[in-house]
DRENKOL-11344 format. One record per residue: x, y, z of N, C-alpha, C in turn; residue number from 1. Coordinates in steps of 0.02 Angstrom, whole numbers, plus 50000, padded with zeros to 5 digits. Each point is the difference from the previous one (the first is absolute). Layout:
// residues N
+-------+-------+-------+-------+-------+-------+-------+-------+-------+-----+
!  n_c1 !  n_c2 !  n_c3 ! ca_c1 ! ca_c2 ! ca_c3 !  c_c1 !  c_c2 !  c_c3 !   k !
+-------+-------+-------+-------+-------+-------+-------+-------+-------+-----+
!     X !     Y !     Z !     X !     Y !     Z !     X !     Y !     Z ! NUM !
...
+-------+-------+-------+-------+-------+-------+-------+-------+-------+-----+
//
This chain:
// residues 186
+-------+-------+-------+-------+-------+-------+-------+-------+-------+-----+
!  n_c1 !  n_c2 !  n_c3 ! ca_c1 ! ca_c2 ! ca_c3 !  c_c1 !  c_c2 !  c_c3 !   k !
+-------+-------+-------+-------+-------+-------+-------+-------+-------+-----+
! 50788 ! 49854 ! 48742 ! 49972 ! 49939 ! 50040 ! 49995 ! 50033 ! 50061 !   1 !
! 49904 ! 49980 ! 50007 ! 49995 ! 50016 ! 50088 ! 50027 ! 49957 ! 50050 !   2 !
! 50005 ! 50025 ! 50037 ! 50011 ! 49968 ! 50062 ! 49965 ! 50008 ! 50061 !   3 !
! 49998 ! 49968 ! 50067 ! 49964 ! 50003 ! 50045 ! 50013 ! 50075 ! 50030 !   4 !
! 50055 ! 50024 ! 50012 ! 50029 ! 50065 ! 50023 ! 49966 ! 50053 ! 49968 !   5 !
! 49982 ! 49986 ! 49942 ! 50007 ! 50047 ! 49950 ! 49898 ! 50026 ! 49996 !   6 !
! 49977 ! 49927 ! 50010 ! 49931 ! 49999 ! 50009 ! 49985 ! 50053 ! 50060 !   7 !
! 50044 ! 49970 ! 50070 ! 49977 ! 50031 ! 50054 ! 49994 ! 50069 ! 50007 !   8 !
! 50078 ! 50008 ! 49975 ! 49996 ! 50090 ! 49995 ! 49962 ! 50029 ! 49949 !   9 !
! 49952 ! 49979 ! 49950 ! 49961 ! 50018 ! 49976 ! 49928 ! 50024 ! 50029 !  10 !
! 49997 ! 49919 ! 50039 ! 49941 ! 50016 ! 50023 ! 49999 ! 50029 ! 50069 !  11 !
! 50073 ! 50015 ! 50033 ! 50008 ! 50064 ! 50064 ! 49980 ! 50050 ! 49979 !  12 !
! 50019 ! 50017 ! 49939 ! 50003 ! 50071 ! 49977 ! 49923 ! 50028 ! 49999 !  13 !
! 49968 ! 49941 ! 49965 ! 49920 ! 49997 ! 49993 ! 49955 ! 50014 ! 50069 !  14 !
! 50022 ! 49957 ! 50032 ! 49975 ! 50009 ! 50080 ! 50023 ! 50062 ! 50022 !  15 !
! 50034 ! 50012 ! 50020 ! 50026 ! 50079 ! 50011 ! 49970 ! 50037 ! 49987 !  16 !
! 49989 ! 50014 ! 49920 ! 49952 ! 50052 ! 49981 ! 49936 ! 49991 ! 50009 !  17 !
! 49971 ! 49924 ! 50018 ! 49931 ! 50001 ! 50033 ! 50008 ! 50030 ! 50077 !  18 !
! 50044 ! 49985 ! 50044 ! 49981 ! 50008 ! 50053 ! 50012 ! 50068 ! 50009 !  19 !
! 50032 ! 50045 ! 49958 ! 49997 ! 50080 ! 49999 ! 49915 ! 50022 ! 49979 !  20 !
! 49997 ! 49976 ! 49965 ! 49910 ! 50002 ! 49991 ! 49955 ! 49999 ! 50064 !  21 !
! 49993 ! 49940 ! 49977 ! 49966 ! 49989 ! 50072 ! 50018 ! 50030 ! 50088 !  22 !
! 50081 ! 50031 ! 50013 ! 49976 ! 50028 ! 50059 ! 49990 ! 50069 ! 49991 !  23 !
! 49995 ! 50030 ! 49926 ! 49964 ! 50067 ! 49996 ! 50040 ! 50035 ! 50059 !  24 !
! 49970 ! 49996 ! 50066 ! 50003 ! 50060 ! 50046 ! 50038 ! 49971 ! 50059 !  25 !
! 50032 ! 50025 ! 50067 ! 49995 ! 49962 ! 50047 ! 49959 ! 50028 ! 50048 !  26 !
! 49963 ! 49967 ! 50057 ! 49951 ! 49992 ! 50053 ! 50037 ! 50068 ! 50034 !  27 !
! 49957 ! 50034 ! 50021 ! 50033 ! 50065 ! 50059 ! 49988 ! 49964 ! 50086 !  28 !
! 49965 ! 49983 ! 50004 ! 49991 ! 49963 ! 50064 ! 49964 ! 49939 ! 50022 !  29 !
! 50022 ! 49978 ! 50065 ! 49983 ! 49917 ! 49976 ! 49937 ! 49996 ! 49993 !  30 !
! 49921 ! 50039 ! 50023 ! 49951 ! 49963 ! 49979 ! 50003 ! 50003 ! 49938 !  31 !
! 50036 ! 50059 ! 49951 ! 49978 ! 49996 ! 49925 ! 50041 ! 49908 ! 49984 !  32 !
! 50065 ! 50017 ! 50025 ! 50020 ! 49933 ! 49975 ! 49966 ! 49938 ! 50016 !  33 !
! 49956 ! 49987 ! 50079 ! 49973 ! 49944 ! 49985 ! 49934 ! 49987 ! 49959 !  34 !
! 49981 ! 50082 ! 49961 ! 49948 ! 49983 ! 49965 ! 50014 ! 49997 ! 49926 !  35 !
! 50065 ! 49990 ! 49994 ! 50027 ! 49986 ! 49955 ! 50015 ! 49926 ! 49968 !  36 !
! 49999 ! 49973 ! 50070 ! 50051 ! 49944 ! 49997 ! 49945 ! 49961 ! 50001 !  37 !
! 49917 ! 50012 ! 50037 ! 49949 ! 49970 ! 49983 ! 49994 ! 49995 ! 49920 !  38 !
! 50020 ! 50035 ! 49942 ! 49984 ! 49994 ! 49944 ! 49991 ! 49941 ! 49963 !  39 !
! 49987 ! 50002 ! 49941 ! 49981 ! 49945 ! 49947 ! 50095 ! 49969 ! 49989 !  40 !
! 50038 ! 50035 ! 50006 ! 50051 ! 49981 ! 49975 ! 50034 ! 49958 ! 50070 !  41 !
! 49996 ! 50019 ! 50072 ! 50021 ! 49983 ! 50048 ! 49959 ! 49923 ! 50008 !  42 !
! 49934 ! 50004 ! 49989 ! 49964 ! 49951 ! 49991 ! 50000 ! 49932 ! 49979 !  43 !
! 50066 ! 50020 ! 49930 ! 50004 ! 49952 ! 49963 ! 50061 ! 49968 ! 50022 !  44 !
! 50024 ! 50028 ! 50066 ! 50064 ! 49971 ! 50034 ! 50059 ! 50016 ! 49977 !  45 !
! 49994 ! 50072 ! 49970 ! 50058 ! 50019 ! 49983 ! 49997 ! 50081 ! 49982 !  46 !
! 50035 ! 50051 ! 50042 ! 49997 ! 50059 ! 50000 ! 50056 ! 50049 ! 49978 !  47 !
! 50016 ! 49999 ! 49924 ! 50064 ! 50020 ! 49976 ! 50017 ! 50055 ! 50026 !  48 !
! 49967 ! 50052 ! 50012 ! 50006 ! 50062 ! 50044 ! 50065 ! 50022 ! 50053 !  49 !
! 49994 ! 49930 ! 50048 ! 50023 ! 50002 ! 50047 ! 50081 ! 49997 ! 49982 !  50 !
! 50024 ! 49984 ! 49939 ! 50061 ! 49975 ! 49984 ! 50038 ! 50062 ! 49974 !  51 !
! 49959 ! 50038 ! 49959 ! 50015 ! 50045 ! 49967 ! 50027 ! 50087 ! 50073 !  52 !
! 50046 ! 50044 ! 49988 ! 50004 ! 50039 ! 50048 ! 50056 ! 50059 ! 49974 !  53 !
! 49993 ! 50053 ! 50013 ! 50018 ! 50055 ! 49950 ! 50077 ! 50031 ! 50064 !  54 !
! 50008 ! 49949 ! 50055 ! 50065 ! 50018 ! 50035 ! 50050 ! 49926 ! 49992 !  55 !
! 50066 ! 50020 ! 49985 ! 50024 ! 49918 ! 50015 ! 49987 ! 49950 ! 50050 !  56 !
! 49990 ! 49949 ! 49994 ! 49996 ! 49963 ! 50052 ! 49993 ! 49925 ! 49969 !  57 !
! 50062 ! 49947 ! 50030 ! 49988 ! 49948 ! 49983 ! 49950 ! 49953 ! 50003 !  58 !
! 49991 ! 49975 ! 49955 ! 49942 ! 49941 ! 50001 ! 49948 ! 50033 ! 49970 !  59 !
! 49998 ! 50046 ! 49952 ! 49955 ! 50065 ! 49991 ! 50024 ! 49996 ! 49907 !  60 !
! 49958 ! 50018 ! 49971 ! 49994 ! 50027 ! 49943 ! 50009 ! 50068 ! 50000 !  61 !
! 50039 ! 50029 ! 49974 ! 50039 ! 50081 ! 50025 ! 49989 ! 50021 ! 49927 !  62 !
! 49952 ! 50056 ! 50000 ! 49995 ! 50033 ! 49944 ! 50041 ! 50076 ! 50005 !  63 !
! 50056 ! 49989 ! 49973 ! 50043 ! 50052 ! 49999 ! 49998 ! 50064 ! 49966 !  64 !
! 50011 ! 50054 ! 50055 ! 50005 ! 50073 ! 49983 ! 50057 ! 50024 ! 49976 !  65 !
! 49977 ! 50076 ! 49974 ! 50055 ! 50031 ! 49954 ! 50055 ! 50014 ! 50031 !  66 !
! 50051 ! 49979 ! 49988 ! 50071 ! 50023 ! 50042 ! 50007 ! 49940 ! 50016 !  67 !
! 49979 ! 49944 ! 50028 ! 50029 ! 49934 ! 50016 ! 50047 ! 49977 ! 49984 !  68 !
! 50044 ! 49998 ! 50058 ! 50074 ! 49959 ! 49984 ! 50020 ! 49922 ! 50016 !  69 !
! 50014 ! 49965 ! 49965 ! 50003 ! 49922 ! 50031 ! 50064 ! 50002 ! 50052 !  70 !
! 50046 ! 50040 ! 50010 ! 50051 ! 50002 ! 50048 ! 50005 ! 50080 ! 50034 !  71 !
! 50016 ! 50015 ! 50008 ! 50025 ! 50071 ! 50047 ! 49967 ! 49975 ! 50062 !  72 !
! 50000 ! 50067 ! 50035 ! 49990 ! 50004 ! 50084 ! 49953 ! 50041 ! 49996 !  73 !
! 49956 ! 49994 ! 50047 ! 49925 ! 50062 ! 50014 ! 49940 ! 49975 ! 49962 !  74 !
! 49953 ! 50051 ! 50007 ! 49928 ! 49981 ! 49977 ! 50000 ! 49977 ! 49952 !  75 !
! 50030 ! 50013 ! 49940 ! 50015 ! 49974 ! 49930 ! 50005 ! 49935 ! 49985 !  76 !
! 50059 ! 49993 ! 50014 ! 50008 ! 49927 ! 50008 ! 49962 ! 49927 ! 50036 !  77 !
! 49978 ! 49963 ! 49950 ! 49960 ! 49937 ! 50002 ! 50043 ! 49959 ! 50049 !  78 !
! 50052 ! 49983 ! 49990 ! 50050 ! 49950 ! 50038 ! 50002 ! 50030 ! 50075 !  79 !
! 50021 ! 50057 ! 49994 ! 50015 ! 50025 ! 50100 ! 49929 ! 50012 ! 50023 !  80 !
! 49955 ! 50030 ! 49968 ! 49913 ! 49993 ! 50036 ! 50002 ! 49922 ! 50000 !  81 !
! 50000 ! 49954 ! 49975 ! 49973 ! 49922 ! 50030 ! 50056 ! 49984 ! 50033 !  82 !
! 50065 ! 50025 ! 50001 ! 50046 ! 49950 ! 50057 ! 49975 ! 50043 ! 50064 !  83 !
! 50005 ! 50072 ! 49996 ! 49986 ! 50020 ! 50070 ! 49943 ! 49995 ! 50030 !  84 !
! 49942 ! 49981 ! 49978 ! 49927 ! 49963 ! 50029 ! 50018 ! 49909 ! 50012 !  85 !
! 50039 ! 49973 ! 49969 ! 50023 ! 49945 ! 49990 ! 50044 ! 49966 ! 50065 !  86 !
! 50040 ! 50065 ! 50019 ! 50066 ! 50009 ! 50064 ! 49949 ! 49999 ! 50047 !  87 !
! 49949 ! 50054 ! 49996 ! 49969 ! 50022 ! 50056 ! 49956 ! 49945 ! 50038 !  88 !
! 49983 ! 49968 ! 49960 ! 49947 ! 49925 ! 50005 ! 50039 ! 49943 ! 50027 !  89 !
! 50069 ! 49990 ! 49977 ! 50025 ! 49951 ! 50035 ! 50039 ! 50036 ! 50051 !  90 !
! 49999 ! 50052 ! 50025 ! 50032 ! 50015 ! 50061 ! 50070 ! 50030 ! 50002 !  91 !
! 50006 ! 49999 ! 49940 ! 50094 ! 50019 ! 49985 ! 50009 ! 50097 ! 50040 !  92 !
! 50054 ! 49982 ! 50050 ! 50028 ! 50068 ! 50040 ! 49994 ! 50045 ! 49947 !  93 !
! 50025 ! 50005 ! 49941 ! 50012 ! 50066 ! 49984 ! 49974 ! 50004 ! 49927 !  94 !
! 49909 ! 49993 ! 50002 ! 49988 ! 49980 ! 49939 ! 50011 ! 50075 ! 49930 !  95 !
! 50017 ! 50058 ! 50005 ! 50027 ! 50028 ! 49946 ! 50069 ! 49981 ! 49982 !  96 !
! 50042 ! 49998 ! 50061 ! 50063 ! 49991 ! 49960 ! 50018 ! 49906 ! 49961 !  97 !
! 49931 ! 49959 ! 50011 ! 49999 ! 49935 ! 49983 ! 49976 ! 50013 ! 49933 !  98 !
! 49942 ! 50048 ! 49995 ! 49981 ! 50029 ! 49941 ! 50055 ! 50036 ! 49928 !  99 !
! 50042 ! 50030 ! 50039 ! 50034 ! 50036 ! 49963 ! 50081 ! 49972 ! 49978 ! 100 !
! 49982 ! 49934 ! 50010 ! 50067 ! 49963 ! 49989 ! 50000 ! 49979 ! 49906 ! 101 !
! 50057 ! 50016 ! 49966 ! 49962 ! 49999 ! 49931 ! 50006 ! 49926 ! 49960 ! 102 !
! 50041 ! 49953 ! 50069 ! 49986 ! 49925 ! 49959 ! 49961 ! 49963 ! 50036 ! 103 !
! 49947 ! 50033 ! 50049 ! 49929 ! 49997 ! 49998 ! 49974 ! 49990 ! 49957 ! 104 !
! 49986 ! 50084 ! 49973 ! 49963 ! 50018 ! 49930 ! 50010 ! 49965 ! 49946 ! 105 !
! 50037 ! 49994 ! 50002 ! 50015 ! 49940 ! 49930 ! 49974 ! 49929 ! 50031 ! 106 !
! 50013 ! 49996 ! 50037 ! 49973 ! 49932 ! 50008 ! 49905 ! 49988 ! 49979 ! 107 !
! 49976 ! 50061 ! 50036 ! 49939 ! 49986 ! 49987 ! 49979 ! 50031 ! 49930 ! 108 !
! 50025 ! 50062 ! 49976 ! 49999 ! 50009 ! 49929 ! 50004 ! 49918 ! 49937 ! 109 !
! 50054 ! 49984 ! 50035 ! 49991 ! 49923 ! 49948 ! 49945 ! 49971 ! 50029 ! 110 !
! 49970 ! 49977 ! 50062 ! 49940 ! 49967 ! 49998 ! 49954 ! 50023 ! 49960 ! 111 !
! 49982 ! 50068 ! 49986 ! 49956 ! 50024 ! 49977 ! 50006 ! 50002 ! 49925 ! 112 !
! 50070 ! 49992 ! 49996 ! 50009 ! 49981 ! 49887 ! 49963 ! 49926 ! 50011 ! 113 !
! 50030 ! 49968 ! 50045 ! 50000 ! 49908 ! 50004 ! 49916 ! 49991 ! 49983 ! 114 !
! 49957 ! 50044 ! 50032 ! 49921 ! 49974 ! 50026 ! 49975 ! 50003 ! 49915 ! 115 !
! 49980 ! 49938 ! 49982 ! 49967 ! 49982 ! 49951 ! 49943 ! 50047 ! 49968 ! 116 !
! 49957 ! 50015 ! 50049 ! 49946 ! 50055 ! 49979 ! 50032 ! 50066 ! 49992 ! 117 !
! 50064 ! 50026 ! 50005 ! 50029 ! 50033 ! 49959 ! 50049 ! 50008 ! 49962 ! 118 !
! 49997 ! 49942 ! 49962 ! 50031 ! 49980 ! 49940 ! 49975 ! 50056 ! 49933 ! 119 !
! 49952 ! 50003 ! 50026 ! 49966 ! 50036 ! 49934 ! 50013 ! 50080 ! 49985 ! 120 !
! 50037 ! 50023 ! 50040 ! 50056 ! 50054 ! 49995 ! 50057 ! 50014 ! 49993 ! 121 !
! 50032 ! 49936 ! 50005 ! 50070 ! 50007 ! 50020 ! 50025 ! 50010 ! 49904 ! 122 !
! 50042 ! 50058 ! 50008 ! 50008 ! 50023 ! 49928 ! 50102 ! 49991 ! 50001 ! 123 !
! 50029 ! 50036 ! 49942 ! 50074 ! 50015 ! 50001 ! 49989 ! 50080 ! 49985 ! 124 !
! 49948 ! 50018 ! 49978 ! 49993 ! 50089 ! 49995 ! 50014 ! 50021 ! 50042 ! 125 !
! 50039 ! 50022 ! 50049 ! 49984 ! 50029 ! 50076 ! 50060 ! 50072 ! 49985 ! 126 !
! 49987 ! 50025 ! 50058 ! 50055 ! 50064 ! 50006 ! 50057 ! 49980 ! 50013 ! 127 !
! 50059 ! 50030 ! 50004 ! 50061 ! 49975 ! 50010 ! 50008 ! 49987 ! 50070 ! 128 !
! 49965 ! 50028 ! 50050 ! 50003 ! 49994 ! 50073 ! 49956 ! 49948 ! 50029 ! 129 !
! 49949 ! 49978 ! 49962 ! 49960 ! 49950 ! 50022 ! 50007 ! 49930 ! 50032 ! 130 !
! 49975 ! 49961 ! 50041 ! 50023 ! 49942 ! 50019 ! 49989 ! 49958 ! 49924 ! 131 !
! 50066 ! 49958 ! 49993 ! 49996 ! 49951 ! 49980 ! 49997 ! 49918 ! 50034 ! 132 !
! 49994 ! 49925 ! 49982 ! 50009 ! 49954 ! 50015 ! 50060 ! 49999 ! 49965 ! 133 !
! 50038 ! 49913 ! 50005 ! 50064 ! 49976 ! 50006 ! 49959 ! 49996 ! 49904 ! 134 !
! 49962 ! 50021 ! 49978 ! 49981 ! 49965 ! 49914 ! 49995 ! 50078 ! 49970 ! 135 !
! 50000 ! 50053 ! 50049 ! 49996 ! 50065 ! 49971 ! 49935 ! 50017 ! 49984 ! 136 !
! 49952 ! 49976 ! 50031 ! 49927 ! 50000 ! 49990 ! 49987 ! 50052 ! 50084 ! 137 !
! 49931 ! 50032 ! 49967 ! 49989 ! 50054 ! 50058 ! 49914 ! 50018 ! 49999 ! 138 !
! 49993 ! 50030 ! 50055 ! 49924 ! 50010 ! 49956 ! 50013 ! 50102 ! 50021 ! 139 !
! 49967 ! 50014 ! 49932 ! 49986 ! 50093 ! 49978 ! 49952 ! 50007 ! 50076 ! 140 !
! 50029 ! 50041 ! 50022 ! 49929 ! 50020 ! 50061 ! 49973 ! 50054 ! 49976 ! 141 !
! 50034 ! 50049 ! 49951 ! 49968 ! 50046 ! 49978 ! 49922 ! 49971 ! 49961 ! 142 !
! 49996 ! 49941 ! 49963 ! 49928 ! 49971 ! 49991 ! 49967 ! 49986 ! 50055 ! 143 !
! 50013 ! 50024 ! 50054 ! 49957 ! 49992 ! 50048 ! 49945 ! 49933 ! 50008 ! 144 !
! 50059 ! 49922 ! 50003 ! 49962 ! 49932 ! 49987 ! 49978 ! 49989 ! 50099 ! 145 !
! 49959 ! 49957 ! 49993 ! 49961 ! 49987 ! 50054 ! 50040 ! 49934 ! 50016 ! 146 !
! 50047 ! 49985 ! 50060 ! 50050 ! 49974 ! 50009 ! 49976 ! 49942 ! 50075 ! 147 !
! 50015 ! 49944 ! 49984 ! 50002 ! 49954 ! 50055 ! 50057 ! 50014 ! 50044 ! 148 !
! 49979 ! 50016 ! 50065 ! 50063 ! 50015 ! 50033 ! 49999 ! 49923 ! 50063 ! 149 !
! 50046 ! 49963 ! 49972 ! 50032 ! 49925 ! 50032 ! 49992 ! 50012 ! 50089 ! 150 !
! 49971 ! 49952 ! 50031 ! 50010 ! 49989 ! 50088 ! 50078 ! 49981 ! 50012 ! 151 !
! 50017 ! 50038 ! 50042 ! 50065 ! 49978 ! 50034 ! 49994 ! 49938 ! 50053 ! 152 !
! 50060 ! 49962 ! 50001 ! 49990 ! 49977 ! 50069 ! 50032 ! 50032 ! 50061 ! 153 !
! 49942 ! 50019 ! 50047 ! 50003 ! 50032 ! 50029 ! 50047 ! 49982 ! 50086 ! 154 !
! 50011 ! 49936 ! 50004 ! 50066 ! 49950 ! 50039 ! 50079 ! 50033 ! 49965 ! 155 !
! 49998 ! 49983 ! 49932 ! 50053 ! 50004 ! 49977 ! 50006 ! 50086 ! 49997 ! 156 !
! 49956 ! 50032 ! 49986 ! 50021 ! 50077 ! 49992 ! 50015 ! 50037 ! 50075 ! 157 !
! 49975 ! 49968 ! 50051 ! 50014 ! 50004 ! 50081 ! 50087 ! 49983 ! 50002 ! 158 !
! 50022 ! 49933 ! 49973 ! 50076 ! 49985 ! 50002 ! 50032 ! 50055 ! 49936 ! 159 !
! 49975 ! 50028 ! 49978 ! 50040 ! 50048 ! 49945 ! 50004 ! 49998 ! 49934 ! 160 !
! 49944 ! 49944 ! 49969 ! 50009 ! 49971 ! 49941 ! 49934 ! 50013 ! 49965 ! 161 !
! 50003 ! 50035 ! 49926 ! 49934 ! 49994 ! 49958 ! 49990 ! 49941 ! 49966 ! 162 !
! 49962 ! 49970 ! 50033 ! 49978 ! 49899 ! 49964 ! 49919 ! 50028 ! 49991 ! 163 !
! 49996 ! 49956 ! 49942 ! 49921 ! 50006 ! 49996 ! 49965 ! 49948 ! 50041 ! 164 !
! 49941 ! 50004 ! 50017 ! 49977 ! 49960 ! 50063 ! 49960 ! 49960 ! 49922 ! 165 !
! 49934 ! 49936 ! 50024 ! 50002 ! 49960 ! 49979 ! 49895 ! 49996 ! 50044 ! 166 !
! 49964 ! 49994 ! 49916 ! 49936 ! 50008 ! 50043 ! 49985 ! 49928 ! 50043 ! 167 !
! 49949 ! 50009 ! 50047 ! 49991 ! 49925 ! 50041 ! 49952 ! 49974 ! 49965 ! 168 !
! 49970 ! 50031 ! 49985 ! 49935 ! 49947 ! 49946 ! 50012 ! 49954 ! 49967 ! 169 !
! 50067 ! 50010 ! 49945 ! 50036 ! 49941 ! 49948 ! 50068 ! 50006 ! 50006 ! 170 !
! 50027 ! 50063 ! 50043 ! 50097 ! 49967 ! 50022 ! 50017 ! 50041 ! 49922 ! 171 !
! 49956 ! 50043 ! 49950 ! 50046 ! 50010 ! 49960 ! 50040 ! 50087 ! 50025 ! 172 !
! 50037 ! 50015 ! 49950 ! 50038 ! 50065 ! 50009 ! 49943 ! 50064 ! 50004 ! 173 !
! 50013 ! 50038 ! 50055 ! 49956 ! 50064 ! 50000 ! 50030 ! 50068 ! 49943 ! 174 !
! 50045 ! 49968 ! 49964 ! 50012 ! 50019 ! 49923 ! 49934 ! 50014 ! 49957 ! 175 !
! 49964 ! 49941 ! 50014 ! 49927 ! 49982 ! 49964 ! 49964 ! 50048 ! 50029 ! 176 !
! 49936 ! 49992 ! 49960 ! 49947 ! 50022 ! 50026 ! 49957 ! 49982 ! 50029 ! 177 !
! 49965 ! 50011 ! 50053 ! 49965 ! 49959 ! 50061 ! 49986 ! 49939 ! 49974 ! 178 !
! 49980 ! 49944 ! 50045 ! 49952 ! 49940 ! 49955 ! 49935 ! 50001 ! 49990 ! 179 !
! 49955 ! 50061 ! 50039 ! 49928 ! 50031 ! 49978 ! 49997 ! 50021 ! 49938 ! 180 !
! 50060 ! 50049 ! 49970 ! 49991 ! 50030 ! 49950 ! 50024 ! 49954 ! 49935 ! 181 !
! 50052 ! 49950 ! 50014 ! 50024 ! 49955 ! 49959 ! 49936 ! 49936 ! 49985 ! 182 !
! 49968 ! 49995 ! 50038 ! 49933 ! 49954 ! 49995 ! 49941 ! 50051 ! 49940 ! 183 !
! 49991 ! 50069 ! 50009 ! 49969 ! 50015 ! 49968 ! 50029 ! 50005 ! 49909 ! 184 !
! 50083 ! 49995 ! 49989 ! 50009 ! 50021 ! 49938 ! 50035 ! 49940 ! 49955 ! 185 !
! 49996 ! 49945 ! 50035 ! 50010 ! 49936 ! 49977 ! 49952 ! 49960 ! 49979 ! 186 !
+-------+-------+-------+-------+-------+-------+-------+-------+-------+-----+
//
């Protein structure tokens, strides 16, 4: 039986592949970025390349790199890098200590696994130490998936809590893809 979440997950996976194909390469400088933004895709009101990045950043589709870790600390850890940047944006006094907190990294990893766009990558076929949700599912990062990295509420982050934000446009949780992408795939 097919339900709405299954259809969304399949559509999200197809969209991620299309976004990767469309992004091709990253602009080298601002002038080149401006030339690209004037292209046909941007003229149609949607520029998918701006959502795909090769460094973990919340609110973007991240093309995972070889050796990426969901948890852990340091440059290979997706959750550490996103929380470090978010803590700096939120004005947290000691952003490194904030990002090193394992409970906060687990909270953000849970948001990544809860994102509908990432559902196509959920599996029980994981290595022994890979992060799993309460149902035993995780994401095999060796497959180098393109992950949606949810946006966290910076006000709550400043208070020490990792919680998902909501889009101003429609009030949906930021575990969902941005409204402009959802409009394209629906």
